[in-house]
C-alpha angles and dihedrals in degrees: 000000000000127000123236111290120250110282117243123219107184135058091234093056092047093047090051091052090051093048092049090051090050092051089058095049141333117273133200118237090254094051093049092048090052091048092052094044089057088057099048139028090206104100092186091056090051091051092050093051092045090051090050092050091050092045091052090049093242095124126037127153095208093054091041092052092050093049093044093048094048093048094048097045099041100032105034097022093230125162128246096257093056092045092049092049092050092048092049089052087056091054098252113155117249094242090062092044093052093047092049093047092048092051093047093046089059090057101038131052112223093197091055091050091050091050092049091052092047092049092050091050093046091052090054094054122086122212129359121355103238130182093269092057091046090051090050092052091046093051093047090052092048091049088050087059105254121144118263096233095052091044094048095045096048094042090052092047095047098046097046102111120183111235110227115237115246120214110233110230 
């Protein structure tokens, strides 16, 4: 799709590219290293720029994991399993992921998020909630990263409708 980006020769050029990328969005250490390695074949230059970014506090996996986790749980209402998977894909070490998830779990209630998502889905459906619709809600919650037991329990509780008794005439 795209050709190879223009190769950079100096530390100053590479540092500017990194800073511009960080002004657009935060990057994990792994993502930034990959970005810089695409721009230069000089591994030593990449290491020097990465060290400078870390030294200046511009790149930090622990801070990145906390920001990413907060944004995904509060903004997108995603569960901890999805957030952890996405962070691992970005090369963030597990110790930072676990710390960020623990901190966010203290502030956010997973059960409340699951119930909000179920309520929103139920409002969008017309007619009776059959097994197919329940399965659809369950799969969307699992894809969003919520645990199976919480999802199953709350979905069962919220879709249990009492059938009114009909007087036989």
